[in-house]
N, C-alpha and C positions, 0 to 999 in steps of 0.2 A: 496578465494572461487571462483570456476569456475562459469560461467554463468549457466551451466546446474544444478549444485548443488544449486545455488540460486533459480532457478525456482522450483526445487523440494521442497526446504524449504518453499518458498512463497506459493506454491500450498497447502501445509498442513494447511495454515491459511486462506483459502478462506472462506468468510462469517463472518470473525472475525474482530473486531476493531483493527486497526493497526496504528502505527506511522511510517512514512517513512521520513528518513532524506536524503536529497540530497545535492549536491553541490550548488543548487539554493534556498534551503529553506526546511522547515519541514511541512509535511502535515499529517493530521489524517483523518481516515474514515474507511469504510468497504471495505476490499479487495474483489473485484469481479472477477478478472482475473489475471493470472500470465503466461506470454508468454516468449519466448526466448529473446525478445528484449524490452518488456515493460510490465508494470503492470497497472491495472485499479483499482482505488479506488473511492468509492462513498463518497462524503464529503459535508459539508455545508459551503458555502462561502457567507457572507453577507446575511444570512437568506435563501439562495436558495440551493437546493440540486443539485449538479453537479457531473459529472463523470470526473475524472482526469486520463489522460494517462501519465505515468511517465516512461521514458527510464531507463532500467536497468543500462546502463552505467553511469548514474548520481547518482544512489543510493549508499549512504554511509552506511546506516543501515536501517533495518526493524525490528520493535518491535511489538509484540502482546500486546495490552493494556488489563489490567485485571480490572474488576469492574467499567466499564465506563457507566453503565446503558444500555438503549436500543440502538441498532445500528440504523444507519440512514436508 
């Protein structure tokens, strides 16, 4: 999948709960932004809400989570 196709796919899931698998680890949260070189998700780490910027080049998979309750 090209970077442009990925950004289009990711943009369709803004505001939704997602799981992002990268070469550095797996993250879950609400997708806030999808750009040409990074995405931003809002997540909870150690009880705190944080925004994570993840480089598109590191992303192996992005999945929309279904039935996960209230988004962060």
